[in-house]
C-alpha positions in Angstrom: 93.9 138.4 106.9 90.6 139.4 108.5 89.8 137.5 111.8 86.8 135.3 111.5 83.8 135.8 113.7 81.3 133.2 114.8 78.8 134.3 112.1 81.6 134.1 109.5 82.4 130.5 110.5 78.7 129.4 110.4 78.3 131.0 106.9 81.1 128.8 105.7 78.8 125.8 106.1 78.7 124.1 102.7 81.0 126.7 101.2 84.7 127.4 101.4 86.3 124.8 103.6 87.5 125.9 107.1 91.1 125.2 108.2 92.2 124.7 111.8 95.6 123.6 113.2 97.0 123.4 116.7 99.5 125.7 118.3 100.8 125.8 121.8 103.1 128.8 121.7 103.5 132.3 120.2 106.0 131.3 117.6 103.9 128.6 116.0 100.8 130.8 116.3 102.6 133.5 114.2 103.5 130.9 111.6 99.9 129.6 111.3 98.5 133.1 111.2 100.9 134.2 108.5 99.9 131.1 106.4 96.3 132.1 106.6 94.9 129.3 108.8 91.3 130.2 109.7 91.3 128.9 113.3 94.0 128.0 115.8 93.2 125.2 118.4 95.2 125.2 121.6 94.5 121.5 122.0 95.0 119.4 125.1 97.1 117.4 122.7 99.9 119.5 124.1 100.0 116.9 126.9 101.3 114.3 124.4 103.2 116.7 122.0 104.9 119.0 124.5 104.6 117.7 128.0 105.4 114.0 127.6 102.2 112.6 129.0 100.8 109.3 127.7 97.4 110.8 127.1 95.6 114.1 127.3 94.0 113.2 130.7 96.7 114.6 133.0 96.6 118.1 131.4 95.5 120.8 133.8 93.6 124.1 133.4 96.7 126.0 134.5 98.7 124.3 131.7 96.0 125.1 129.1 95.8 128.7 130.2 99.6 129.1 130.1 99.8 127.8 126.5 96.6 129.5 125.3 97.9 132.9 126.6 101.1 132.3 124.7 99.2 131.5 121.5 97.1 134.6 121.9 100.2 136.8 122.1 101.4 135.4 118.8 98.3 135.8 116.7 95.2 137.8 116.0 93.4 134.8 114.5 90.4 133.0 115.9 91.7 130.9 118.9 89.9 128.0 120.4 90.9 126.7 123.8 90.5 123.0 124.6 88.7 122.3 127.9 90.8 119.7 129.7 89.6 116.6 131.4 87.5 117.2 134.5 87.2 121.0 133.8 83.6 120.6 132.6 82.4 117.2 133.8 81.9 118.0 137.5 79.3 120.8 137.5 77.9 123.6 135.4 79.3 126.1 137.9 82.8 124.6 137.5 82.4 124.6 133.7 81.5 128.3 133.6 84.4 129.2 135.9 87.0 127.2 134.0 85.8 128.2 130.6 85.8 131.8 131.7 89.5 131.6 132.3 90.1 130.9 128.6 88.3 134.2 127.8 89.5 136.4 130.7 93.1 135.2 131.2 94.0 133.8 127.8 91.9 135.9 125.4 90.4 132.9 123.5 87.5 133.3 121.2 85.8 130.0 122.0 86.3 126.8 123.9 85.9 123.2 122.8 84.3 120.3 124.8 84.2 116.6 124.1 81.0 114.6 124.3 77.3 114.4 123.3 74.1 114.9 125.2 75.9 114.5 128.5 77.6 117.9 128.0 74.6 119.7 126.5 73.6 121.3 129.8 77.1 122.7 130.1 77.0 123.9 126.5 73.8 125.7 127.0 75.1 127.4 130.2 78.3 128.6 128.4 76.4 129.9 125.4 74.0 131.7 127.7 76.9 133.3 129.5 78.3 134.6 126.1 81.0 132.0 125.7 81.0 130.3 122.2 81.4 126.5 122.2 82.8 124.1 119.7 81.7 120.5 120.1 83.8 117.3 119.6 82.3 113.8 118.9 83.5 110.5 117.6 86.9 109.5 119.1 87.1 111.7 122.1 90.7 111.3 123.4 89.8 112.2 127.0 87.6 109.2 127.3 89.3 107.0 124.8 89.7 104.1 127.3 86.0 103.8 127.6 85.7 103.7 123.8 88.1 100.7 123.5 91.1 102.8 122.8 92.1 105.0 119.8 89.8 103.3 117.3 87.4 104.4 114.5 84.0 105.1 115.9 80.5 104.7 114.3 81.3 101.6 112.3 78.0 99.9 112.9 74.4 101.1 112.6 73.8 101.6 116.3 76.9 103.6 117.0 76.5 105.6 113.8 73.0 106.5 114.8 74.3 107.6 118.2 76.9 109.9 116.7 74.2 111.5 114.5 72.1 112.0 117.6 75.1 113.4 119.5 75.7 116.0 116.7 72.1 117.0 116.6 72.0 117.4 120.3 75.1 119.6 120.3 73.8 121.8 117.5 70.5 122.2 119.3 72.4 123.1 122.5 74.1 126.0 120.7 77.6 124.9 119.5 78.8 126.9 116.5 80.8 124.0 115.0 81.5 120.3 115.7 84.8 118.5 115.4 84.3 114.9 114.3 87.3 112.6 114.9 87.9 109.1 113.5 84.6 108.3 112.0 83.8 106.8 108.5 83.6 109.3 105.7 80.1 108.4 104.7 78.8 108.8 108.2 80.6 112.2 108.4 78.8 113.1 105.2 75.4 112.2 106.7 76.1 114.1 109.9 77.4 117.2 108.0 74.2 117.2 105.9 71.9 116.9 108.9 73.3 119.6 111.2 73.1 123.4 110.6 76.6 124.1 111.9 79.9 123.4 110.2 81.6 120.1 110.9 85.4 119.9 111.1 87.0 116.6 110.4 90.1 114.9 111.7 90.2 111.4 110.3 86.6 111.9 109.1 87.0 112.2 105.3 86.5 114.8 102.7 82.8 115.6 103.2 83.2 117.7 106.3 83.0 121.5 106.2 86.6 121.9 107.3 89.6 120.0 108.5 91.9 120.1 111.6 95.3 118.4 112.3 97.9 118.5 115.0 100.5 120.8 113.5 103.4 118.7 114.8 102.0 115.7 113.0 101.6 117.6 109.8 105.2 118.8 110.0 106.7 115.4 111.0 107.8 116.6 114.3 106.1 114.1 116.6 107.0 110.5 115.6 106.1 108.7 118.8 102.7 107.9 117.3 101.3 109.1 114.0 97.6 108.3 113.3 96.9 106.7 109.9 94.7 109.6 108.9 97.5 112.1 109.2 99.1 113.4 106.0 102.7 114.5 106.6 103.4 117.5 104.4 107.1 117.6 105.5 109.2 115.4 107.7 111.2 117.9 109.9 112.4 115.5 112.6 115.4 114.1 110.7 116.4 117.6 109.6 116.2 119.0 113.1 118.2 116.0 114.5 120.8 116.5 111.7 121.1 120.2 112.5 121.5 119.6 116.2 124.1 116.9 115.6 126.1 119.2 113.3 126.0 122.0 115.9 127.3 119.6 118.6 130.1 118.3 116.3 131.2 121.8 115.3 131.3 123.0 118.9 133.4 120.0 120.0 135.8 120.4 117.1 136.1 124.1 117.6 134.9 125.1 114.2 131.9 126.9 115.7 131.8 129.8 116.4 134.1 130.9 113.6 135.1 134.5 112.9 131.9 135.2 110.9 129.8 134.3 114.0 132.0 136.2 116.5 132.3 139.9 117.5 135.5 141.8 117.0 136.7 145.0 118.7 139.3 147.6 117.8 140.9 147.7 121.2 144.2 145.9 121.8 143.0 143.5 124.5 146.6 142.9 125.6 146.6 146.5 126.9 143.7 145.7 129.2 145.8 143.3 131.2 148.0 145.0 134.0 151.6 144.1 134.6 150.6 141.9 137.6 148.2 139.9 135.4 144.9 141.4 136.9 142.3 142.6 134.4 
């Protein structure tokens, strides 16, 4: 499959839907690549999914670079690195330095930032430095506490108007695409129709230009919390638990490894032992 470029992604606006899923290591990146996923997001959701944090806030730049590098080694697809909390809110200089690590050290093709007008200066600086940026509005997990928790955003006229203004501001600042999370489908439709760049929904309905999900949610591998907008295409957790339990039982009973899963040699091992019992 041919790797997408920024112009390719923008041309998909209003056309064939874009697909994006998360990956945090080389093995999953290979699976997504082989299945033809358009873009791979190394999301700061790795804090919840892999590292056991209660939110994405504790995730560090070093952790993001570590996982993004692994993903890059597993795929030739378009890779987006999620800028973690406080990696772009302090200063434009810090933003450029931190974003640059995704490109120089991890080989990412773009970075993603959460927010609206408050991050537009950073977006413009990154784009001017040659670093493509994906925006993210609606429910922004890094600042979910200030939004009242993990709730649908844009349900009233005032907040809906703000989200439309946020999207327009990001598009004008130079983002090549905008993730919209947990907003009503009709609002997502209006925003999609009023910005020139593709919108990628997650809990934002069918009218977006593309869709993204956390892969572990899609596969039923993360059952601590599953958002209502997630469609589980398979439920692997019970199968994985059953397989591990079967392994444990067979080891304890001595039925694994059996002859089929052991190596044999032609040498008479009894001859390897000396008369005094030393090998």
